[in-house]
N, CA, C and O atoms as a Tinker XYZ file with bonds, in Angstrom:
   372  protein
     1  N    164.123000   93.803000   81.016000    73     2
     2  CA   163.680000   93.043000   82.201000    64     1     3
     3  C    163.059000   91.872000   82.103000    63     2     4     5
     4  O    162.344000   91.553000   81.153000    81     3
     5  N    163.333000   91.094000   83.203000    73     3     6
     6  CA   162.967000   89.603000   82.864000    64     5     7
     7  C    161.542000   89.238000   82.817000    63     6     8     9
     8  O    161.053000   88.109000   82.807000    81     7
     9  N    160.893000   90.513000   82.789000    73     7    10
    10  CA   159.302000   89.981000   82.381000    64     9    11
    11  C    159.096000   89.065000   83.893000    63    10    12    13
    12  O    158.445000   88.074000   83.564000    81    11
    13  N    159.309000   89.019000   84.993000    73    11    14
    14  CA   158.768000   88.264000   86.163000    64    13    15
    15  C    157.334000   89.122000   86.452000    63    14    16    17
    16  O    156.366000   88.424000   86.755000    81    15
    17  N    157.243000   89.779000   86.419000    73    15    18
    18  CA   156.196000   90.655000   87.240000    64    17    19
    19  C    155.242000   90.811000   86.312000    63    18    20    21
    20  O    154.327000   91.379000   86.909000    81    19
    21  N    154.915000   90.632000   85.171000    73    19    22
    22  CA   154.358000   90.395000   84.092000    64    21    23
    23  C    153.161000   89.898000   84.622000    63    22    24    25
    24  O    153.166000   89.134000   85.587000    81    23
    25  N    152.070000   90.296000   84.029000    73    23    26
    26  CA   150.465000   89.989000   84.897000    64    25    27
    27  C    150.756000   88.009000   84.051000    63    26    28    29
    28  O    150.494000   86.889000   84.492000    81    27
    29  N    151.196000   88.348000   83.138000    73    27    30
    30  CA   150.950000   86.601000   82.514000    64    29    31
    31  C    151.487000   85.596000   83.308000    63    30    32    33
    32  O    150.925000   84.502000   83.357000    81    31
    33  N    152.811000   85.891000   84.127000    73    31    34
    34  CA   153.805000   85.500000   84.837000    64    33    35
    35  C    152.809000   85.586000   86.216000    63    34    36    37
    36  O    152.381000   84.462000   86.479000    81    35
    37  N    152.459000   86.345000   86.906000    73    35    38
    38  CA   152.533000   86.498000   87.840000    64    37    39
    39  C    150.935000   85.758000   88.447000    63    38    40    41
    40  O    150.841000   85.305000   89.588000    81    39
    41  N    150.001000   85.755000   87.637000    73    39    42
    42  CA   148.911000   84.848000   87.944000    64    41    43
    43  C    149.170000   83.408000   88.219000    63    42    44    45
    44  O    148.446000   82.742000   88.959000    81    43
    45  N    149.940000   83.067000   87.769000    73    43    46
    46  CA   149.978000   81.638000   88.047000    64    45    47
    47  C    150.606000   81.383000   89.267000    63    46    48    49
    48  O    150.191000   80.484000   89.997000    81    47
    49  N    151.728000   82.198000   89.618000    73    47    50
    50  CA   152.585000   82.016000   90.639000    64    49    51
    51  C    151.446000   82.034000   91.791000    63    50    52    53
    52  O    151.443000   81.207000   92.702000    81    51
    53  N    150.431000   83.111000   91.652000    73    51    54
    54  CA   149.880000   84.120000   92.863000    64    53    55
    55  C    148.553000   82.365000   93.068000    63    54    56    57
    56  O    147.884000   82.251000   94.095000    81    55
    57  N    148.464000   81.205000   91.834000    73    55    58
    58  CA   147.016000   80.985000   91.614000    64    57    59
    59  C    147.852000   79.549000   92.560000    63    58    60    61
    60  O    147.329000   79.060000   93.562000    81    59
    61  N    149.057000   79.116000   92.046000    73    59    62
    62  CA   149.894000   78.046000   92.793000    64    61    63
    63  C    150.201000   78.614000   94.141000    63    62    64    65
    64  O    150.270000   77.692000   94.953000    81    63
    65  N    150.446000   79.976000   94.780000    73    63    66
    66  CA   150.442000   80.049000   96.266000    64    65    67
    67  C    149.330000   79.651000   96.868000    63    66    68    69
    68  O    149.294000   78.597000   97.503000    81    67
    69  N    148.078000   80.619000   96.708000    73    67    70
    70  CA   146.728000   80.053000   97.335000    64    69    71
    71  C    146.641000   78.696000   97.151000    63    70    72    73
    72  O    146.594000   78.080000   98.216000    81    71
    73  N    146.599000   77.955000   96.059000    73    71    74
    74  CA   146.427000   76.313000   95.987000    64    73    75
    75  C    146.999000   75.668000   97.562000    63    74    76    77
    76  O    146.385000   75.231000   98.535000    81    75
    77  N    148.734000   75.886000   97.215000    73    75    78
    78  CA   149.169000   75.005000   98.582000    64    77    79
    79  C    148.992000   75.685000   99.653000    63    78    80    81
    80  O    149.283000   74.971000  100.613000    81    79
    81  N    148.553000   77.036000  100.074000    73    79    82
    82  CA   148.220000   77.512000  101.175000    64    81    83
    83  C    147.119000   77.167000  101.921000    63    82    84    85
    84  O    147.107000   77.110000  103.151000    81    83
    85  N    145.511000   76.768000  100.649000    73    83    86
    86  CA   144.398000   76.666000  101.124000    64    85    87
    87  C    144.963000   74.752000  101.349000    63    86    88    89
    88  O    144.545000   74.092000  102.300000    81    87
    89  N    145.662000   74.327000  100.581000    73    87    90
    90  CA   145.743000   72.921000  100.758000    64    89    91
    91  C    146.324000   72.518000  102.384000    63    90    92    93
    92  O    145.796000   71.720000  103.159000    81    91
    93  N    147.420000   73.241000  102.585000    73    91    94
    94  CA   147.997000   73.109000  103.724000    64    93    95
    95  C    147.298000   73.456000  105.125000    63    94    96    97
    96  O    147.722000   72.920000  106.148000    81    95
    97  N    146.275000   74.312000  105.163000    73    95    98
    98  CA   145.680000   74.706000  106.331000    64    97    99
    99  C    144.505000   74.043000  106.195000    63    98   100   101
   100  O    144.053000   73.742000  107.300000    81    99
   101  N    143.566000   73.558000  104.935000    73    99   102
   102  CA   142.510000   72.387000  104.931000    64   101   103
   103  C    142.994000   71.551000  105.353000    63   102   104   105
   104  O    142.344000   70.999000  106.242000    81   103
   105  N    144.293000   70.974000  105.034000    73   103   106
   106  CA   144.465000   69.617000  105.643000    64   105   107
   107  C    145.054000   69.561000  107.231000    63   106   108   109
   108  O    145.152000   68.481000  107.812000    81   107
   109  N    145.396000   70.710000  107.804000    73   107   110
   110  CA   145.436000   71.096000  109.449000    64   109   111
   111  C    144.388000   71.332000  109.923000    63   110   112   113
   112  O    144.430000   71.300000  111.153000    81   111
   113  N    143.268000   71.604000  109.440000    73   111   114
   114  CA   142.188000   71.557000  110.235000    64   113   115
   115  C    141.169000   70.956000  110.122000    63   114   116   117
   116  O    140.139000   71.262000  110.723000    81   115
   117  N    141.327000   69.621000  109.025000    73   115   118
   118  CA   140.438000   68.362000  108.924000    64   117   119
   119  C    140.371000   67.435000  109.990000    63   118   120   121
   120  O    141.519000   67.144000  110.324000    81   119
   121  N    139.500000   66.831000  110.686000    73   119   122
   122  CA   139.513000   66.037000  111.348000    64   121   123
   123  C    139.978000   64.616000  110.593000    63   122   124   125
   124  O    139.712000   64.207000  109.463000    81   123
   125  N    140.856000   63.972000  111.771000    73   123   126
   126  CA   141.937000   62.920000  111.389000    64   125   127
   127  C    140.990000   61.511000  110.713000    63   126   128   129
   128  O    141.383000   60.694000  109.880000    81   127
   129  N    139.735000   61.578000  111.355000    73   127   130
   130  CA   138.829000   60.162000  110.615000    64   129   131
   131  C    138.426000   60.315000  109.441000    63   130   132   133
   132  O    137.854000   59.441000  108.790000    81   131
   133  N    138.741000   61.683000  108.976000    73   131   134
   134  CA   138.337000   62.043000  107.418000    64   133   135
   135  C    139.258000   61.777000  106.551000    63   134   136   137
   136  O    139.170000   61.387000  105.387000    81   135
   137  N    140.006000   61.978000  107.100000    73   135   138
   138  CA   141.730000   61.866000  106.177000    64   137   139
   139  C    141.677000   60.460000  105.234000    63   138   140   141
   140  O    141.535000   59.427000  105.888000    81   139
   141  N    141.770000   60.323000  103.839000    73   139   142
   142  CA   141.845000   59.262000  102.908000    64   141   143
   143  C    143.515000   58.220000  103.180000    63   142   144   145
   144  O    144.415000   58.768000  103.815000    81   143
   145  N    143.618000   57.513000  102.914000    73   143   146
   146  CA   144.848000   56.348000  102.431000    64   145   147
   147  C    146.192000   56.991000  103.523000    63   146   148   149
   148  O    146.610000   55.977000  104.082000    81   147
   149  N    146.654000   57.678000  103.814000    73   147   150
   150  CA   147.724000   57.950000  104.838000    64   149   151
   151  C    147.404000   58.833000  105.906000    63   150   152   153
   152  O    146.475000   59.633000  105.800000    81   151
   153  N    148.126000   58.744000  106.955000    73   151   154
   154  CA   147.969000   59.239000  108.386000    64   153   155
   155  C    148.063000   61.151000  107.916000    63   154   156   157
   156  O    148.767000   61.520000  106.976000    81   155
   157  N    147.366000   61.976000  108.628000    73   155   158
   158  CA   147.189000   63.455000  108.587000    64   157   159
   159  C    148.820000   63.898000  108.575000    63   158   160   161
   160  O    149.243000   64.641000  107.690000    81   159
   161  N    149.522000   63.475000  109.431000    73   159   162
   162  CA   151.095000   64.055000  109.118000    64   161   163
   163  C    151.768000   63.661000  108.074000    63   162   164   165
   164  O    152.648000   64.399000  107.630000    81   163
   165  N    151.503000   62.474000  107.499000    73   163   166
   166  CA   152.303000   61.995000  106.026000    64   165   167
   167  C    151.686000   63.276000  105.148000    63   166   168   169
   168  O    152.485000   63.975000  104.524000    81   167
   169  N    150.581000   63.511000  105.114000    73   167   170
   170  CA   149.921000   64.393000  104.128000    64   169   171
   171  C    150.286000   66.080000  104.157000    63   170   172   173
   172  O    150.318000   66.878000  103.221000    81   171
   173  N    150.512000   66.257000  105.424000    73   171   174
   174  CA   151.144000   67.843000  105.731000    64   173   175
   175  C    152.500000   67.529000  105.316000    63   174   176   177
   176  O    152.877000   68.322000  104.453000    81   175
   177  N    153.610000   66.410000  105.710000    73   175   178
   178  CA   155.121000   66.514000  105.049000    64   177   179
   179  C    154.683000   66.146000  103.411000    63   178   180   181
   180  O    155.619000   66.255000  102.618000    81   179
   181  N    153.618000   65.807000  102.947000    73   179   182
   182  CA   153.521000   65.682000  101.526000    64   181   183
   183  C    153.481000   66.800000  101.334000    63   182   184   185
   184  O    154.567000   67.120000  100.851000    81   183
   185  N    152.432000   68.177000  101.485000    73   183   186
   186  CA   151.894000   69.350000  101.512000    64   185   187
   187  C    153.504000   70.119000  101.100000    63   186   188   189
   188  O    153.970000   70.729000  100.138000    81   187
   189  N    153.916000   69.726000  102.282000    73   187   190
   190  CA   155.083000   70.622000  102.567000    64   189   191
   191  C    156.624000   70.754000  101.693000    63   190   192   193
   192  O    157.326000   71.757000  101.560000    81   191
   193  N    156.878000   69.140000  101.089000    73   191   194
   194  CA   157.958000   68.672000  100.494000    64   193   195
   195  C    157.210000   68.607000   98.880000    63   194   196   197
   196  O    157.826000   68.328000   97.851000    81   195
   197  N    156.414000   68.788000   98.927000    73   195   198
   198  CA   156.086000   68.806000   97.198000    64   197   199
   199  C    154.936000   69.792000   96.725000    63   198   200   201
   200  O    154.221000   69.465000   95.777000    81   199
   201  N    154.749000   71.064000   97.419000    73   199   202
   202  CA   153.553000   71.827000   97.204000    64   201   203
   203  C    152.507000   71.770000   96.393000    63   202   204   205
   204  O    151.325000   71.913000   96.704000    81   203
   205  N    153.147000   71.472000   94.912000    73   203   206
   206  CA   152.230000   71.660000   94.175000    64   205   207
   207  C    151.184000   70.255000   93.617000    63   206   208   209
   208  O    149.973000   70.197000   93.407000    81   207
   209  N    152.286000   69.216000   93.507000    73   207   210
   210  CA   151.627000   68.071000   93.598000    64   209   211
   211  C    151.014000   67.641000   94.497000    63   210   212   213
   212  O    150.005000   66.984000   94.242000    81   211
   213  N    151.424000   67.871000   95.898000    73   211   214
   214  CA   150.743000   67.728000   97.279000    64   213   215
   215  C    149.302000   68.340000   97.259000    63   214   216   217
   216  O    148.210000   67.772000   97.296000    81   215
   217  N    149.670000   69.860000   97.178000    73   215   218
   218  CA   147.925000   70.438000   96.910000    64   217   219
   219  C    146.847000   69.628000   95.737000    63   218   220   221
   220  O    145.747000   69.202000   96.088000    81   219
   221  N    147.166000   69.551000   94.857000    73   219   222
   222  CA   146.564000   68.940000   94.038000    64   221   223
   223  C    146.070000   67.096000   94.718000    63   222   224   225
   224  O    144.955000   66.639000   94.971000    81   223
   225  N    147.059000   66.639000   94.792000    73   223   226
   226  CA   146.435000   64.982000   95.510000    64   225   227
   227  C    145.602000   65.599000   96.374000    63   226   228   229
   228  O    144.406000   65.438000   96.128000    81   227
   229  N    145.871000   66.240000   97.289000    73   227   230
   230  CA   145.077000   66.751000   98.660000    64   229   231
   231  C    143.481000   67.042000   98.338000    63   230   232   233
   232  O    142.534000   66.890000   99.109000    81   231
   233  N    143.467000   67.474000   97.058000    73   231   234
   234  CA   142.319000   68.446000   96.568000    64   233   235
   235  C    141.500000   66.851000   96.371000    63   234   236   237
   236  O    140.474000   66.647000   97.020000    81   235
   237  N    141.910000   66.050000   95.671000    73   235   238
   238  CA   141.287000   65.174000   95.086000    64   237   239
   239  C    141.599000   63.710000   95.269000    63   238   240   241
   240  O    141.264000   62.804000   94.506000    81   239
   241  N    142.441000   63.579000   96.637000    73   239   242
   242  CA   142.584000   62.547000   97.491000    64   241   243
   243  C    142.377000   62.595000   98.890000    63   242   244   245
   244  O    141.827000   61.780000   99.632000    81   243
   245  N    142.745000   63.349000   99.054000    73   243   246
   246  CA   142.936000   63.785000  100.433000    64   245   247
   247  C    141.804000   63.435000  101.804000    63   246   248   249
   248  O    142.030000   62.899000  102.889000    81   247
   249  N    140.791000   63.878000  101.334000    73   247   250
   250  CA   139.650000   63.701000  102.640000    64   249   251
   251  C    138.826000   62.960000  102.139000    63   250   252   253
   252  O    138.817000   62.902000  100.910000    81   251
   253  N    137.780000   62.077000  102.972000    73   251   254
   254  CA   136.086000   61.352000  102.669000    64   253   255
   255  C    135.800000   62.912000  102.203000    63   254   256   257
   256  O    136.537000   63.828000  102.567000    81   255
   257  N    134.687000   63.104000  101.385000    73   255   258
   258  CA   133.891000   64.212000  101.353000    64   257   259
   259  C    132.783000   64.466000  102.610000    63   258   260   261
   260  O    132.428000   63.438000  103.185000    81   259
   261  N    132.405000   65.300000  102.922000    73   259   262
   262  CA   131.606000   65.782000  104.245000    64   261   263
   263  C    130.525000   64.862000  103.661000    63   262   264   265
   264  O    130.383000   64.697000  102.449000    81   263
   265  N    129.573000   64.116000  104.855000    73   263   266
   266  CA   128.331000   63.737000  104.493000    64   265   267
   267  C    127.327000   64.505000  104.485000    63   266   268   269
   268  O    126.909000   64.852000  105.590000    81   267
   269  N    126.693000   64.961000  103.377000    73   267   270
   270  CA   124.997000   65.277000  102.977000    64   269   271
   271  C    124.066000   65.304000  103.638000    63   270   272   273
   272  O    123.770000   64.187000  104.063000    81   271
   273  N    123.296000   66.248000  104.007000    73   271   274
   274  CA   121.711000   65.878000  104.444000    64   273   275
   275  C    121.079000   65.719000  103.460000    63   274   276   277
   276  O    121.519000   66.084000  102.369000    81   275
   277  N    119.716000   65.050000  103.621000    73   275   278
   278  CA   119.202000   64.861000  102.570000    64   277   279
   279  C    117.840000   66.041000  102.729000    63   278   280   281
   280  O    117.501000   66.301000  103.884000    81   279
   281  N    117.403000   66.441000  102.060000    73   279   282
   282  CA   116.116000   67.641000  102.202000    64   281   283
   283  C    115.197000   67.113000  103.577000    63   282   284   285
   284  O    114.724000   67.805000  104.478000    81   283
   285  N    115.126000   65.457000  103.356000    73   283   286
   286  CA   113.696000   65.209000  104.442000    64   285   287
   287  C    114.604000   65.093000  105.828000    63   286   288   289
   288  O    113.945000   65.031000  106.866000    81   287
   289  N    116.056000   65.058000  105.951000    73   287   290
   290  CA   116.664000   65.184000  107.134000    64   289   291
   291  C    116.629000   66.627000  107.382000    63   290   292   293
   292  O    116.080000   66.821000  108.467000    81   291
   293  N    117.102000   68.052000  106.648000    73   291   294
   294  CA   116.742000   68.995000  107.053000    64   293   295
   295  C    115.288000   69.850000  107.221000    63   294   296   297
   296  O    115.060000   70.951000  107.723000    81   295
   297  N    114.247000   68.662000  106.458000    73   295   298
   298  CA   113.020000   69.282000  107.099000    64   297   299
   299  C    113.013000   68.635000  108.537000    63   298   300   301
   300  O    113.035000   69.542000  109.369000    81   299
   301  N    112.994000   67.648000  109.003000    73   299   302
   302  CA   112.986000   67.035000  109.989000    64   301   303
   303  C    113.370000   68.304000  111.449000    63   302   304   305
   304  O    112.666000   68.822000  112.315000    81   303
   305  N    115.228000   68.408000  110.995000    73   303   306
   306  CA   115.524000   69.355000  111.930000    64   305   307
   307  C    114.759000   70.310000  112.184000    63   306   308   309
   308  O    114.268000   70.454000  113.303000    81   307
   309  N    114.490000   71.272000  111.003000    73   307   310
   310  CA   113.907000   72.833000  110.972000    64   309   311
   311  C    112.441000   72.101000  111.796000    63   310   312   313
   312  O    111.877000   72.708000  112.707000    81   311
   313  N    112.182000   71.353000  111.527000    73   311   314
   314  CA   110.530000   71.201000  112.486000    64   313   315
   315  C    110.901000   70.695000  114.174000    63   314   316   317
   316  O    110.275000   71.081000  115.161000    81   315
   317  N    111.527000   70.190000  114.179000    73   315   318
   318  CA   112.443000   69.842000  115.360000    64   317   319
   319  C    112.869000   71.247000  116.435000    63   318   320   321
   320  O    112.575000   71.241000  117.630000    81   319
   321  N    113.548000   72.324000  115.808000    73   319   322
   322  CA   113.741000   73.490000  116.595000    64   321   323
   323  C    112.834000   73.874000  117.078000    63   322   324   325
   324  O    111.742000   73.611000  116.576000    81   323
   325  N    112.948000   74.799000  118.468000    73   323   326
   326  CA   111.617000   75.593000  118.931000    64   325   327
   327  C    111.305000   76.727000  118.104000    63   326   328   329
   328  O    112.141000   77.117000  117.289000    81   327
   329  N    110.218000   77.284000  118.223000    73   327   330
   330  CA   109.907000   78.774000  117.251000    64   329   331
   331  C    110.419000   79.502000  117.917000    63   330   332   333
   332  O    110.026000   79.566000  119.082000    81   331
   333  N    111.716000   80.524000  117.390000    73   331   334
   334  CA   112.119000   81.795000  118.072000    64   333   335
   335  C    111.367000   82.698000  118.543000    63   334   336   337
   336  O    111.821000   83.307000  119.512000    81   335
   337  N    109.972000   83.094000  118.027000    73   335   338
   338  CA   109.252000   84.055000  118.781000    64   337   339
   339  C    108.323000   83.569000  119.786000    63   338   340   341
   340  O    107.879000   82.421000  119.746000    81   339
   341  N    107.933000   84.641000  120.931000    73   339   342
   342  CA   107.121000   84.059000  121.381000    64   341   343
   343  C    106.199000   84.401000  121.317000    63   342   344   345
   344  O    106.069000   85.616000  121.174000    81   343
   345  N    104.911000   83.486000  121.388000    73   343   346
   346  CA   103.560000   83.424000  121.314000    64   345   347
   347  C    102.538000   83.477000  122.715000    63   346   348   349
   348  O    102.596000   82.524000  123.492000    81   347
   349  N    101.739000   84.461000  122.961000    73   347   350
   350  CA   101.144000   84.319000  123.655000    64   349   351
   351  C     99.777000   84.051000  123.510000    63   350   352   353
   352  O     99.364000   84.397000  122.403000    81   351
   353  N     98.604000   83.361000  124.526000    73   351   354
   354  CA    97.540000   82.660000  124.053000    64   353   355
   355  C     96.862000   84.184000  124.341000    63   354   356   357
   356  O     95.666000   84.059000  124.078000    81   355
   357  N     97.081000   85.287000  124.685000    73   355   358
   358  CA    96.216000   86.212000  125.243000    64   357   359
   359  C     95.636000   87.024000  124.111000    63   358   360   361
   360  O     94.550000   87.584000  124.256000    81   359
   361  N     96.750000   87.157000  122.291000    73   359   362
   362  CA    95.801000   87.659000  121.772000    64   361   363
   363  C     96.531000   88.776000  121.515000    63   362   364   365
   364  O     96.725000   89.209000  120.379000    81   363
   365  N     96.968000   89.290000  122.572000    73   363   366
   366  CA    97.914000   90.756000  122.548000    64   365   367
   367  C     96.880000   91.989000  123.094000    63   366   368   369
   368  O     97.166000   93.170000  123.289000    81   367
   369  N     95.759000   91.395000  123.248000    73   367   370
   370  CA    94.702000   92.753000  124.058000    64   369   371
   371  C     95.095000   92.657000  125.841000    63   370   372
   372  O     94.554000   93.426000  126.636000    81   371
C-alpha cells in the first residue's frame, strides 16, 4: 500500500483542507471595509488559486482585527441596558 491513508499522512491533509475552507468562508463573510491590501474579489481569487499560501496570507494579512471594547465601554453598555426583571413597588403583598 502507498500509505496514503496512514494517520501521519491524513492529518496534514485534513489540517490543510480545514485551513483552506475556513479562510475561504471567512473571506466571503468578512465585510469589505475590513479587508486589507487588495479588494475582496482578489482575495477570493487568490484563495481559490493558491489555497495553502492564500489561506496563510488571509490569516496573517487579510483583514483588519475587530475593534476591541474596553472594560469601561462594556460596563457602560451593561449599565445602560434596561433591567430584564420587572420590579413592582408594592413589595409583593
